[in-house]
All heavy atoms as TSV, in Angstrom:
chain	resi	resn	atom	element	x	y	z
A	1	MET	N	N	256.517	146.588	-7.964
A	1	MET	CA	C	256.184	146.012	-9.296
A	1	MET	C	C	255.033	146.601	-9.941
A	1	MET	O	O	253.936	146.637	-9.312
A	1	MET	CB	C	256.041	144.492	-9.028
A	1	MET	CG	C	255.965	143.784	-10.388
A	1	MET	SD	S	256.051	141.937	-10.070
A	1	MET	CE	C	254.372	141.576	-9.634
A	2	THR	N	N	255.060	147.015	-11.257
A	2	THR	CA	C	253.930	147.546	-11.867
A	2	THR	C	C	253.351	146.517	-12.796
A	2	THR	O	O	254.127	145.747	-13.514
A	2	THR	CB	C	254.279	148.819	-12.656
A	2	THR	OG1	O	255.317	148.420	-13.581
A	2	THR	CG2	C	254.803	149.922	-11.652
A	3	ASP	N	N	252.037	146.516	-12.880
A	3	ASP	CA	C	251.295	145.597	-13.798
A	3	ASP	C	C	250.974	146.393	-15.017
A	3	ASP	O	O	249.968	147.169	-14.993
A	3	ASP	CB	C	250.040	145.041	-13.064
A	3	ASP	CG	C	249.397	143.893	-13.754
A	3	ASP	OD1	O	249.700	143.646	-15.016
A	3	ASP	OD2	O	248.581	143.264	-13.098
A	4	ARG	N	N	251.607	146.259	-16.106
A	4	ARG	CA	C	251.427	146.888	-17.377
A	4	ARG	C	C	250.397	146.135	-18.374
A	4	ARG	O	O	250.259	146.556	-19.555
A	4	ARG	CB	C	252.731	147.133	-18.046
A	4	ARG	CG	C	253.803	147.883	-17.129
A	4	ARG	CD	C	253.259	149.196	-16.645
A	4	ARG	NE	N	253.417	150.221	-17.587
A	4	ARG	CZ	C	252.982	151.547	-17.540
A	4	ARG	NH1	N	252.431	151.837	-16.341
A	4	ARG	NH2	N	253.085	152.334	-18.419
A	5	ARG	N	N	249.761	145.152	-17.893
A	5	ARG	CA	C	248.674	144.457	-18.722
A	5	ARG	C	C	247.544	145.451	-18.971
A	5	ARG	O	O	247.168	146.169	-17.944
A	5	ARG	CB	C	248.176	143.279	-18.024
A	5	ARG	CG	C	249.095	142.107	-18.109
A	5	ARG	CD	C	248.520	140.964	-17.353
A	5	ARG	NE	N	248.228	141.348	-15.901
A	5	ARG	CZ	C	247.507	140.656	-15.073
A	5	ARG	NH1	N	246.879	139.544	-15.433
A	5	ARG	NH2	N	247.343	141.081	-13.812
A	6	LEU	N	N	246.976	145.473	-20.136
A	6	LEU	CA	C	245.949	146.373	-20.422
A	6	LEU	C	C	244.574	145.702	-20.332
A	6	LEU	O	O	244.486	144.457	-20.755
A	6	LEU	CB	C	246.082	146.802	-21.927
A	6	LEU	CG	C	247.218	147.876	-22.157
A	6	LEU	CD1	C	247.372	148.067	-23.758
A	6	LEU	CD2	C	246.892	149.188	-21.520
A	7	TRP	N	N	243.647	146.240	-19.681
A	7	TRP	CA	C	242.396	145.581	-19.350
A	7	TRP	C	C	241.321	146.247	-20.188
A	7	TRP	O	O	241.330	147.593	-20.204
A	7	TRP	CB	C	242.144	145.742	-17.804
A	7	TRP	CG	C	242.798	144.819	-16.985
A	7	TRP	CD1	C	243.918	144.058	-17.333
A	7	TRP	CD2	C	242.590	144.578	-15.608
A	7	TRP	NE1	N	244.344	143.315	-16.220
A	7	TRP	CE2	C	243.530	143.685	-15.234
A	7	TRP	CE3	C	241.681	145.175	-14.736
A	7	TRP	CZ2	C	243.461	143.201	-13.848
A	7	TRP	CZ3	C	241.731	144.741	-13.374
A	7	TRP	CH2	C	242.631	143.809	-12.911
A	8	SER	N	N	240.320	145.545	-20.744
A	8	SER	CA	C	239.185	146.099	-21.370
A	8	SER	C	C	238.089	146.192	-20.417
A	8	SER	O	O	238.110	145.800	-19.207
A	8	SER	CB	C	238.824	145.101	-22.525
A	8	SER	OG	O	238.474	143.775	-21.956
A	9	TYR	N	N	236.956	146.590	-20.926
A	9	TYR	CA	C	235.778	146.660	-20.217
A	9	TYR	C	C	235.501	145.252	-19.465
A	9	TYR	O	O	235.066	145.154	-18.288
A	9	TYR	CB	C	234.472	147.066	-20.959
A	9	TYR	CG	C	234.479	148.470	-21.346
A	9	TYR	CD1	C	234.213	148.768	-22.656
A	9	TYR	CD2	C	234.569	149.444	-20.443
A	9	TYR	CE1	C	234.216	150.126	-23.009
A	9	TYR	CE2	C	234.420	150.700	-20.755
A	9	TYR	CZ	C	234.204	151.152	-22.104
A	9	TYR	OH	O	234.154	152.502	-22.530
A	10	LYS	N	N	235.572	144.166	-20.212
A	10	LYS	CA	C	235.282	142.805	-19.718
A	10	LYS	C	C	236.240	142.458	-18.632
A	10	LYS	O	O	235.832	141.869	-17.637
A	10	LYS	CB	C	235.481	141.800	-20.975
A	10	LYS	CG	C	235.162	140.456	-20.527
A	10	LYS	CD	C	235.278	139.569	-21.809
A	10	LYS	CE	C	235.036	138.139	-21.444
A	10	LYS	NZ	N	235.175	137.251	-22.652
A	11	ASP	N	N	237.546	142.790	-18.702
A	11	ASP	CA	C	238.533	142.472	-17.649
A	11	ASP	C	C	238.118	143.232	-16.349
A	11	ASP	O	O	238.197	142.755	-15.259
A	11	ASP	CB	C	239.993	142.773	-18.189
A	11	ASP	CG	C	240.403	142.028	-19.400
A	11	ASP	OD1	O	239.994	140.805	-19.297
A	11	ASP	OD2	O	240.906	142.719	-20.337
A	12	ILE	N	N	237.853	144.494	-16.593
A	12	ILE	CA	C	237.473	145.398	-15.345
A	12	ILE	C	C	236.286	144.818	-14.658
A	12	ILE	O	O	236.207	144.749	-13.467
A	12	ILE	CB	C	237.189	146.788	-15.769
A	12	ILE	CG1	C	238.549	147.495	-16.389
A	12	ILE	CG2	C	236.794	147.726	-14.653
A	12	ILE	CD1	C	238.322	148.728	-17.060
A	13	ALA	N	N	235.165	144.454	-15.484
A	13	ALA	CA	C	233.911	143.868	-15.019
A	13	ALA	C	C	234.213	142.614	-14.183
A	13	ALA	O	O	233.628	142.526	-13.151
A	13	ALA	CB	C	233.007	143.689	-16.107
A	14	ALA	N	N	235.084	141.727	-14.639
A	14	ALA	CA	C	235.348	140.525	-13.948
A	14	ALA	C	C	235.978	140.885	-12.621
A	14	ALA	O	O	235.781	140.272	-11.643
A	14	ALA	CB	C	236.263	139.679	-14.829
A	15	HIS	N	N	236.950	141.886	-12.629
A	15	HIS	CA	C	237.751	142.198	-11.381
A	15	HIS	C	C	236.827	142.775	-10.246
A	15	HIS	O	O	236.963	142.427	-9.143
A	15	HIS	CB	C	238.727	143.153	-11.715
A	15	HIS	CG	C	239.688	143.649	-10.629
A	15	HIS	ND1	N	240.544	142.712	-10.033
A	15	HIS	CD2	C	239.729	144.738	-9.951
A	15	HIS	CE1	C	241.109	143.424	-9.028
A	15	HIS	NE2	N	240.704	144.585	-8.979
A	16	ILE	N	N	235.798	143.576	-10.739
A	16	ILE	CA	C	234.885	144.205	-9.710
A	16	ILE	C	C	233.559	143.411	-9.642
A	16	ILE	O	O	232.664	143.868	-8.854
A	16	ILE	CB	C	234.726	145.665	-9.868
A	16	ILE	CG1	C	234.081	145.959	-11.249
A	16	ILE	CG2	C	236.051	146.373	-9.739
A	16	ILE	CD1	C	233.768	147.475	-11.495
A	17	ARG	N	N	233.510	142.373	-10.305
A	17	ARG	CA	C	232.245	141.479	-10.285
A	17	ARG	C	C	230.889	142.193	-10.700
A	17	ARG	O	O	229.976	142.182	-9.946
A	17	ARG	CB	C	232.091	140.898	-8.877
A	17	ARG	CG	C	233.301	139.941	-8.412
A	17	ARG	CD	C	233.034	139.296	-7.193
A	17	ARG	NE	N	234.199	138.446	-6.900
A	17	ARG	CZ	C	235.121	138.747	-5.926
A	17	ARG	NH1	N	235.230	140.057	-5.420
A	17	ARG	NH2	N	236.075	137.882	-5.743
A	18	VAL	N	N	231.035	142.671	-11.905
A	18	VAL	CA	C	229.785	143.460	-12.374
A	18	VAL	C	C	229.748	143.141	-13.866
A	18	VAL	O	O	230.724	142.406	-14.431
A	18	VAL	CB	C	229.761	144.956	-12.253
A	18	VAL	CG1	C	229.796	145.390	-10.765
A	18	VAL	CG2	C	230.938	145.559	-12.952
A	19	GLN	N	N	228.722	143.491	-14.640
A	19	GLN	CA	C	228.594	143.179	-16.120
A	19	GLN	C	C	229.420	144.201	-16.732
A	19	GLN	O	O	229.538	145.512	-16.470
A	19	GLN	CB	C	227.147	143.219	-16.433
A	19	GLN	CG	C	226.272	142.202	-15.872
A	19	GLN	CD	C	226.554	140.805	-16.378
A	19	GLN	OE1	O	226.927	140.599	-17.504
A	19	GLN	NE2	N	226.742	139.839	-15.424
A	20	PRO	N	N	229.922	143.981	-17.963
A	20	PRO	CA	C	230.664	144.810	-18.865
A	20	PRO	C	C	229.784	146.224	-19.052
A	20	PRO	O	O	230.530	147.124	-19.138
A	20	PRO	CB	C	231.047	144.120	-20.095
A	20	PRO	CG	C	231.096	142.661	-19.683
A	20	PRO	CD	C	230.007	142.528	-18.526
A	21	ASP	N	N	228.477	145.974	-19.300
A	21	ASP	CA	C	227.735	147.154	-19.537
A	21	ASP	C	C	227.710	148.206	-18.385
A	21	ASP	O	O	227.591	149.395	-18.472
A	21	ASP	CB	C	226.365	146.828	-19.923
A	21	ASP	CG	C	226.101	146.320	-21.330
A	21	ASP	OD1	O	227.121	146.599	-22.100
A	21	ASP	OD2	O	225.176	145.720	-21.628
A	22	THR	N	N	227.913	147.687	-17.202
A	22	THR	CA	C	228.024	148.485	-15.960
A	22	THR	C	C	229.204	149.301	-16.043
A	22	THR	O	O	229.311	150.539	-15.750
A	22	THR	CB	C	227.805	147.570	-14.669
A	22	THR	OG1	O	226.693	146.854	-14.600
A	22	THR	CG2	C	227.997	148.524	-13.412
A	23	VAL	N	N	230.327	148.726	-16.390
A	23	VAL	CA	C	231.585	149.312	-16.498
A	23	VAL	C	C	231.594	150.487	-17.521
A	23	VAL	O	O	231.963	151.603	-17.358
A	23	VAL	CB	C	232.842	148.462	-16.792
A	23	VAL	CG1	C	234.043	149.159	-16.934
A	23	VAL	CG2	C	232.888	147.424	-15.679
A	24	ARG	N	N	230.813	150.087	-18.650
A	24	ARG	CA	C	230.638	151.283	-19.747
A	24	ARG	C	C	229.902	152.433	-19.154
A	24	ARG	O	O	230.161	153.542	-19.541
A	24	ARG	CB	C	229.975	150.525	-21.099
A	24	ARG	CG	C	230.805	149.622	-21.834
A	24	ARG	CD	C	230.060	149.131	-23.008
A	24	ARG	NE	N	230.869	148.089	-23.767
A	24	ARG	CZ	C	230.772	146.827	-23.417
A	24	ARG	NH1	N	229.987	146.417	-22.512
A	24	ARG	NH2	N	231.633	146.066	-24.146
A	25	SER	N	N	228.861	152.085	-18.420
A	25	SER	CA	C	228.020	153.133	-17.847
A	25	SER	C	C	228.835	153.936	-16.900
A	25	SER	O	O	228.748	155.216	-16.815
A	25	SER	CB	C	226.812	152.479	-16.988
A	25	SER	OG	O	226.092	153.434	-16.473
A	26	TYR	N	N	229.856	153.374	-15.968
A	26	TYR	CA	C	230.686	154.051	-15.186
A	26	TYR	C	C	231.434	155.099	-16.015
A	26	TYR	O	O	231.529	156.301	-15.679
A	26	TYR	CB	C	231.704	153.172	-14.571
A	26	TYR	CG	C	231.099	152.282	-13.446
A	26	TYR	CD1	C	231.784	151.310	-12.886
A	26	TYR	CD2	C	229.833	152.556	-12.884
A	26	TYR	CE1	C	231.295	150.561	-11.809
A	26	TYR	CE2	C	229.375	151.808	-11.914
A	26	TYR	CZ	C	230.009	150.801	-11.358
A	26	TYR	OH	O	229.590	149.992	-10.359
A	27	ARG	N	N	232.040	154.693	-17.228
A	27	ARG	CA	C	232.832	155.521	-18.006
A	27	ARG	C	C	232.022	156.615	-18.588
A	27	ARG	O	O	232.353	157.807	-18.507
A	27	ARG	CB	C	233.484	154.766	-19.244
A	27	ARG	CG	C	234.266	155.680	-19.974
A	27	ARG	CD	C	235.180	155.002	-20.971
A	27	ARG	NE	N	235.959	155.954	-21.676
A	27	ARG	CZ	C	236.237	156.013	-23.014
A	27	ARG	NH1	N	235.686	155.013	-23.676
A	27	ARG	NH2	N	237.003	156.908	-23.578
A	28	LYS	N	N	230.730	156.374	-19.061
A	28	LYS	CA	C	229.829	157.425	-19.599
A	28	LYS	C	C	229.554	158.447	-18.615
A	28	LYS	O	O	229.339	159.605	-18.919
A	28	LYS	CB	C	228.541	156.610	-20.013
A	28	LYS	CG	C	227.525	157.534	-20.662
A	28	LYS	CD	C	226.276	156.809	-21.104
A	28	LYS	CE	C	225.202	157.673	-21.543
A	28	LYS	NZ	N	223.940	156.913	-21.838
A	29	HIS	N	N	229.397	158.069	-17.300
A	29	HIS	CA	C	229.094	159.014	-16.326
A	29	HIS	C	C	230.298	159.644	-15.687
A	29	HIS	O	O	230.290	160.235	-14.658
A	29	HIS	CB	C	228.185	158.314	-15.279
A	29	HIS	CG	C	226.774	158.072	-15.719
A	29	HIS	ND1	N	226.498	156.848	-16.286
A	29	HIS	CD2	C	225.769	158.873	-15.984
A	29	HIS	CE1	C	225.292	156.820	-16.727
A	29	HIS	NE2	N	224.750	158.105	-16.444
A	30	GLY	N	N	231.479	159.442	-16.151
A	30	GLY	CA	C	232.757	159.970	-15.795
A	30	GLY	C	C	233.282	159.406	-14.422
A	30	GLY	O	O	233.895	160.078	-13.721
A	31	LEU	N	N	232.786	158.203	-14.106
A	31	LEU	CA	C	233.315	157.489	-12.939
A	31	LEU	C	C	234.584	156.652	-13.181
A	31	LEU	O	O	235.347	156.385	-12.092
A	31	LEU	CB	C	232.216	156.552	-12.352
A	31	LEU	CG	C	230.926	157.284	-12.067
A	31	LEU	CD1	C	229.785	156.295	-11.599
A	31	LEU	CD2	C	231.063	158.420	-10.899
A	32	LEU	N	N	234.974	156.327	-14.302
A	32	LEU	CA	C	236.259	155.600	-14.579
A	32	LEU	C	C	237.349	156.617	-14.776
A	32	LEU	O	O	236.997	157.683	-15.364
A	32	LEU	CB	C	236.012	154.697	-15.837
A	32	LEU	CG	C	235.628	153.292	-15.618
A	32	LEU	CD1	C	235.514	152.623	-16.952
A	32	LEU	CD2	C	236.414	152.527	-14.671
A	33	PRO	N	N	238.561	156.219	-14.483
A	33	PRO	CA	C	239.693	157.184	-14.979
A	33	PRO	C	C	239.752	157.152	-16.391
A	33	PRO	O	O	239.287	156.237	-17.082
A	33	PRO	CB	C	240.930	156.545	-14.270
A	33	PRO	CG	C	240.481	155.061	-14.028
A	33	PRO	CD	C	239.047	155.086	-13.733
A	34	PRO	N	N	240.438	158.184	-17.084
A	34	PRO	CA	C	240.579	158.113	-18.524
A	34	PRO	C	C	241.390	156.947	-18.905
A	34	PRO	O	O	242.210	156.600	-18.110
A	34	PRO	CB	C	241.489	159.345	-18.749
A	34	PRO	CG	C	241.482	160.232	-17.396
A	34	PRO	CD	C	241.120	159.305	-16.350
A	35	PRO	N	N	241.005	156.411	-20.065
A	35	PRO	CA	C	241.814	155.304	-20.571
A	35	PRO	C	C	243.362	155.545	-20.626
A	35	PRO	O	O	243.691	156.585	-20.985
A	35	PRO	CB	C	241.261	154.916	-21.920
A	35	PRO	CG	C	240.128	155.874	-22.122
A	35	PRO	CD	C	240.043	156.863	-21.046
A	36	ASP	N	N	244.106	154.499	-20.407
A	36	ASP	CA	C	245.514	154.592	-20.551
A	36	ASP	C	C	246.026	154.439	-22.055
A	36	ASP	O	O	247.135	154.874	-22.404
A	36	ASP	CB	C	246.322	153.539	-19.752
A	36	ASP	CG	C	246.056	153.861	-18.222
A	36	ASP	OD1	O	246.397	155.016	-17.818
A	36	ASP	OD2	O	245.633	152.918	-17.492
A	37	HIS	N	N	245.144	153.748	-22.707
A	37	HIS	CA	C	245.450	153.477	-24.184
A	37	HIS	C	C	244.242	153.267	-24.889
A	37	HIS	O	O	243.233	152.793	-24.383
A	37	HIS	CB	C	246.318	152.008	-24.210
A	37	HIS	CG	C	246.773	151.790	-25.504
A	37	HIS	ND1	N	247.848	152.332	-26.262
A	37	HIS	CD2	C	246.366	150.756	-26.332
A	37	HIS	CE1	C	248.071	151.839	-27.387
A	37	HIS	NE2	N	247.024	150.789	-27.471
A	38	VAL	N	N	244.158	153.702	-26.253
A	38	VAL	CA	C	243.096	153.556	-27.086
A	38	VAL	C	C	243.545	152.930	-28.372
A	38	VAL	O	O	244.523	153.425	-28.882
A	38	VAL	CB	C	242.267	154.888	-27.352
A	38	VAL	CG1	C	241.169	154.649	-28.301
A	38	VAL	CG2	C	241.841	155.516	-26.112
A	39	GLU	N	N	242.836	151.826	-28.676
A	39	GLU	CA	C	243.368	151.046	-29.966
A	39	GLU	C	C	242.155	150.771	-30.650
A	39	GLU	O	O	241.186	150.057	-30.216
A	39	GLU	CB	C	244.073	149.721	-29.420
A	39	GLU	CG	C	244.813	148.990	-30.639
A	39	GLU	CD	C	245.455	147.792	-30.046
A	39	GLU	OE1	O	246.398	147.970	-29.138
A	39	GLU	OE2	O	245.278	146.703	-30.428
A	40	GLY	N	N	242.119	151.177	-31.969
A	40	GLY	CA	C	240.979	150.926	-32.900
A	40	GLY	C	C	239.759	151.522	-32.305
A	40	GLY	O	O	238.640	150.930	-32.388
A	41	GLY	N	N	239.846	152.634	-31.518
A	41	GLY	CA	C	238.636	153.211	-30.919
A	41	GLY	C	C	238.183	152.711	-29.530
A	41	GLY	O	O	237.260	153.068	-28.986
A	42	LYS	N	N	238.898	151.501	-29.209
A	42	LYS	CA	C	238.549	150.911	-27.869
A	42	LYS	C	C	239.437	151.204	-26.866
A	42	LYS	O	O	240.683	151.360	-26.915
A	42	LYS	CB	C	238.570	149.348	-28.141
A	42	LYS	CG	C	237.702	148.853	-29.132
A	42	LYS	CD	C	237.668	147.266	-29.242
A	42	LYS	CE	C	236.657	146.749	-30.286
A	42	LYS	NZ	N	236.768	145.333	-30.363
A	43	PRO	N	N	238.857	151.600	-25.698
A	43	PRO	CA	C	239.687	151.974	-24.503
A	43	PRO	C	C	240.180	150.873	-23.733
A	43	PRO	O	O	239.571	149.830	-23.545
A	43	PRO	CB	C	238.696	152.845	-23.690
A	43	PRO	CG	C	237.360	152.221	-23.983
A	43	PRO	CD	C	237.469	151.786	-25.398
A	44	TYR	N	N	241.364	151.099	-23.171
A	44	TYR	CA	C	241.986	150.059	-22.229
A	44	TYR	C	C	242.785	150.779	-21.138
A	44	TYR	O	O	243.180	151.888	-21.281
A	44	TYR	CB	C	243.172	149.292	-23.175
A	44	TYR	CG	C	242.553	148.420	-24.266
A	44	TYR	CD1	C	242.426	148.888	-25.427
A	44	TYR	CD2	C	242.144	147.160	-23.953
A	44	TYR	CE1	C	241.940	148.141	-26.539
A	44	TYR	CE2	C	241.582	146.322	-24.959
A	44	TYR	CZ	C	241.488	146.854	-26.299
A	44	TYR	OH	O	240.969	146.132	-27.313
A	45	TRP	N	N	242.850	150.153	-20.093
A	45	TRP	CA	C	243.387	150.650	-18.846
A	45	TRP	C	C	244.352	149.665	-18.375
A	45	TRP	O	O	244.293	148.426	-18.421
A	45	TRP	CB	C	242.406	150.873	-17.664
A	45	TRP	CG	C	241.340	151.877	-17.992
A	45	TRP	CD1	C	241.362	153.149	-17.562
A	45	TRP	CD2	C	240.257	151.786	-18.828
A	45	TRP	NE1	N	240.230	153.835	-18.057
A	45	TRP	CE2	C	239.459	153.043	-18.843
A	45	TRP	CE3	C	239.619	150.769	-19.628
A	45	TRP	CZ2	C	238.363	153.271	-19.592
A	45	TRP	CZ3	C	238.402	150.910	-20.273
A	45	TRP	CH2	C	237.763	152.184	-20.334
A	46	TYR	N	N	245.471	150.303	-17.808
A	46	TYR	CA	C	246.476	149.278	-17.124
A	46	TYR	C	C	245.809	148.803	-15.851
A	46	TYR	O	O	245.059	149.430	-15.115
A	46	TYR	CB	C	247.759	150.129	-16.656
A	46	TYR	CG	C	248.598	150.518	-17.923
A	46	TYR	CD1	C	248.892	151.860	-18.167
A	46	TYR	CD2	C	249.064	149.583	-18.818
A	46	TYR	CE1	C	249.562	152.288	-19.288
A	46	TYR	CE2	C	249.909	149.946	-19.815
A	46	TYR	CZ	C	250.089	151.217	-20.089
A	46	TYR	OH	O	250.880	151.616	-21.139
A	47	ALA	N	N	246.168	147.461	-15.504
A	47	ALA	CA	C	245.673	146.793	-14.336
A	47	ALA	C	C	245.945	147.642	-13.124
A	47	ALA	O	O	245.033	147.797	-12.262
A	47	ALA	CB	C	246.226	145.388	-14.227
A	48	ASP	N	N	246.976	148.265	-12.934
A	48	ASP	CA	C	247.344	148.995	-11.803
A	48	ASP	C	C	246.415	150.249	-11.679
A	48	ASP	O	O	246.044	150.816	-10.558
A	48	ASP	CB	C	248.856	149.461	-11.785
A	48	ASP	CG	C	249.684	148.278	-11.346
A	48	ASP	OD1	O	249.313	147.321	-10.839
A	48	ASP	OD2	O	250.909	148.488	-11.587
A	49	THR	N	N	246.155	150.827	-12.831
A	49	THR	CA	C	245.228	152.035	-12.892
A	49	THR	C	C	243.919	151.589	-12.216
A	49	THR	O	O	243.321	152.337	-11.399
A	49	THR	CB	C	245.037	152.535	-14.393
A	49	THR	OG1	O	246.209	152.947	-14.800
A	49	THR	CG2	C	244.020	153.668	-14.279
A	50	ILE	N	N	243.339	150.500	-12.774
A	50	ILE	CA	C	241.992	150.013	-12.196
A	50	ILE	C	C	242.135	149.589	-10.776
A	50	ILE	O	O	241.233	149.891	-9.953
A	50	ILE	CB	C	241.502	148.825	-13.151
A	50	ILE	CG1	C	241.307	149.299	-14.591
A	50	ILE	CG2	C	240.230	148.217	-12.456
A	50	ILE	CD1	C	240.364	150.524	-14.666
A	51	ARG	N	N	243.173	148.948	-10.321
A	51	ARG	CA	C	243.281	148.519	-8.917
A	51	ARG	C	C	243.323	149.907	-8.012
A	51	ARG	O	O	242.628	149.861	-6.988
A	51	ARG	CB	C	244.513	147.698	-8.610
A	51	ARG	CG	C	244.357	146.309	-9.185
A	51	ARG	CD	C	245.553	145.388	-8.791
A	51	ARG	NE	N	245.438	144.223	-9.368
A	51	ARG	CZ	C	246.211	143.759	-10.476
A	51	ARG	NH1	N	247.107	144.462	-11.066
A	51	ARG	NH2	N	245.888	142.605	-11.002
A	52	ALA	N	N	243.962	150.859	-8.427
A	52	ALA	CA	C	244.067	152.083	-7.689
A	52	ALA	C	C	242.545	152.753	-7.618
A	52	ALA	O	O	242.111	153.299	-6.661
A	52	ALA	CB	C	245.004	153.034	-8.259
A	53	TRP	N	N	241.870	152.736	-8.810
A	53	TRP	CA	C	240.516	153.304	-8.862
A	53	TRP	C	C	239.612	152.496	-7.892
A	53	TRP	O	O	238.709	153.092	-7.231
A	53	TRP	CB	C	240.055	153.239	-10.315
A	53	TRP	CG	C	238.615	153.610	-10.562
A	53	TRP	CD1	C	238.017	154.626	-10.394
A	53	TRP	CD2	C	237.486	152.516	-10.760
A	53	TRP	NE1	N	236.690	154.532	-10.719
A	53	TRP	CE2	C	236.424	153.355	-10.858
A	53	TRP	CE3	C	237.568	151.174	-11.042
A	53	TRP	CZ2	C	235.171	152.661	-11.097
A	53	TRP	CZ3	C	236.252	150.542	-11.291
A	53	TRP	CH2	C	235.161	151.350	-11.365
A	54	VAL	N	N	239.718	151.214	-7.989
A	54	VAL	CA	C	238.769	150.257	-7.087
A	54	VAL	C	C	239.017	150.549	-5.649
A	54	VAL	O	O	238.196	150.827	-4.825
A	54	VAL	CB	C	239.110	148.837	-7.299
A	54	VAL	CG1	C	238.449	147.929	-6.231
A	54	VAL	CG2	C	238.609	148.375	-8.678
A	55	ALA	N	N	240.390	150.819	-5.281
A	55	ALA	CA	C	240.755	151.030	-3.898
A	55	ALA	C	C	240.124	152.530	-3.446
A	55	ALA	O	O	239.829	152.620	-2.175
A	55	ALA	CB	C	242.276	151.051	-3.699
A	56	SER	N	N	240.055	153.423	-4.319
A	56	SER	CA	C	239.516	154.698	-3.935
A	56	SER	C	C	238.065	154.973	-4.197
A	56	SER	O	O	237.506	155.973	-3.893
A	56	SER	CB	C	240.331	155.738	-4.728
A	56	SER	OG	O	239.873	155.633	-6.133
A	57	ARG	N	N	237.364	153.890	-4.625
A	57	ARG	CA	C	235.938	153.889	-4.847
A	57	ARG	C	C	235.166	154.225	-3.570
A	57	ARG	O	O	235.534	153.509	-2.593
A	57	ARG	CB	C	235.288	152.699	-5.512
A	57	ARG	CG	C	235.748	152.625	-6.931
A	57	ARG	CD	C	235.276	151.300	-7.592
A	57	ARG	NE	N	233.898	151.287	-7.582
A	57	ARG	CZ	C	233.203	150.178	-7.839
A	57	ARG	NH1	N	233.764	149.065	-7.689
A	57	ARG	NH2	N	231.894	150.098	-7.881
A	58	PRO	N	N	234.209	154.986	-3.391
A	58	PRO	CA	C	233.282	155.105	-2.357
A	58	PRO	C	C	232.741	153.736	-1.944
A	58	PRO	O	O	232.272	153.001	-2.913
A	58	PRO	CB	C	232.208	156.147	-2.707
A	58	PRO	CG	C	232.790	156.872	-3.861
A	58	PRO	CD	C	233.708	155.925	-4.532
A	59	GLY	N	N	232.628	153.384	-0.699
A	59	GLY	CA	C	232.097	152.106	-0.347
A	59	GLY	C	C	232.946	150.950	-0.525
A	59	GLY	O	O	232.530	149.848	-0.362
A	60	ASN	N	N	234.305	151.234	-0.802
A	60	ASN	CA	C	235.172	150.035	-1.029
A	60	ASN	C	C	235.327	149.465	0.439
A	60	ASN	O	O	235.546	149.997	1.336
A	60	ASN	CB	C	236.581	150.552	-1.438
A	60	ASN	CG	C	237.531	149.538	-1.561
A	60	ASN	OD1	O	237.293	148.385	-1.940
A	60	ASN	ND2	N	238.788	149.826	-1.114
A	61	ARG	N	N	235.157	148.103	0.369
A	61	ARG	CA	C	235.125	147.316	1.704
A	61	ARG	C	C	236.279	146.434	1.609
A	61	ARG	O	O	236.338	145.303	1.983
A	61	ARG	CB	C	233.892	146.459	1.825
A	61	ARG	CG	C	232.740	147.404	1.923
A	61	ARG	CD	C	231.379	146.647	2.052
A	61	ARG	NE	N	231.187	145.723	0.932
A	61	ARG	CZ	C	230.537	146.026	-0.174
A	61	ARG	NH1	N	230.205	147.341	-0.447
A	61	ARG	NH2	N	230.415	145.120	-1.219
A	62	SER	N	N	237.431	146.981	1.131
A	62	SER	CA	C	238.718	146.266	0.935
A	62	SER	C	C	238.503	144.799	0.300
A	62	SER	O	O	238.714	143.755	0.948
A	62	SER	CB	C	239.530	146.062	2.166
A	62	SER	OG	O	238.913	145.300	3.205
A	63	ARG	N	N	237.797	144.704	-0.846
A	63	ARG	CA	C	237.609	143.442	-1.541
A	63	ARG	C	C	238.898	142.724	-1.817
A	63	ARG	O	O	239.841	143.305	-2.211
A	63	ARG	CB	C	236.928	143.879	-2.905
A	63	ARG	CG	C	235.536	144.496	-2.590
A	63	ARG	CD	C	234.844	144.856	-3.998
A	63	ARG	NE	N	233.597	145.472	-3.689
A	63	ARG	CZ	C	233.430	146.775	-4.012
A	63	ARG	NH1	N	234.428	147.477	-4.383
A	63	ARG	NH2	N	232.356	147.377	-3.748
A	64	ARG	N	N	238.798	141.473	-1.628
A	64	ARG	CA	C	239.944	140.633	-1.938
A	64	ARG	C	C	239.569	139.562	-2.980
A	64	ARG	O	O	238.444	139.086	-2.975
A	64	ARG	CB	C	240.422	139.890	-0.627
A	64	ARG	CG	C	240.916	140.888	0.335
A	64	ARG	CD	C	241.586	140.074	1.523
A	64	ARG	NE	N	242.169	141.052	2.363
A	64	ARG	CZ	C	241.913	140.802	3.810
A	64	ARG	NH1	N	241.257	139.738	4.259
A	64	ARG	NH2	N	242.393	141.746	4.566
A	65	GLU	N	N	240.594	139.198	-3.836
A	65	GLU	CA	C	240.317	138.194	-4.748
A	65	GLU	C	C	240.488	136.888	-4.075
A	65	GLU	O	O	241.325	136.775	-3.248
A	65	GLU	CB	C	241.325	138.280	-5.956
A	65	GLU	CG	C	241.050	139.540	-6.760
A	65	GLU	CD	C	242.065	139.679	-7.915
A	65	GLU	OE1	O	242.525	138.619	-8.374
A	65	GLU	OE2	O	242.398	140.759	-8.322
A	66	HIS	N	N	239.668	135.845	-4.492
A	66	HIS	CA	C	239.786	134.558	-3.856
A	66	HIS	C	C	240.442	133.582	-4.699
A	66	HIS	O	O	240.319	133.535	-5.885
A	66	HIS	CB	C	238.408	134.077	-3.433
A	66	HIS	CG	C	237.789	134.945	-2.474
A	66	HIS	ND1	N	238.330	135.391	-1.312
A	66	HIS	CD2	C	236.496	135.557	-2.474
A	66	HIS	CE1	C	237.462	136.142	-0.665
A	66	HIS	NE2	N	236.392	136.275	-1.304
């Protein structure tokens, strides 16, 4: 099953428990995957894209949602 919801910086930040500015910094430094969609100049990523990115991040300790 694929999750086709689009996530903004705020959604990604909530998922990985950081501030939205931290996610913006990740993108600025090339640490985020390229956006799946851009609307009005704002980048969005599919939830599955972000989950795959989180799983492959260095130091990933198999974080689980509670």
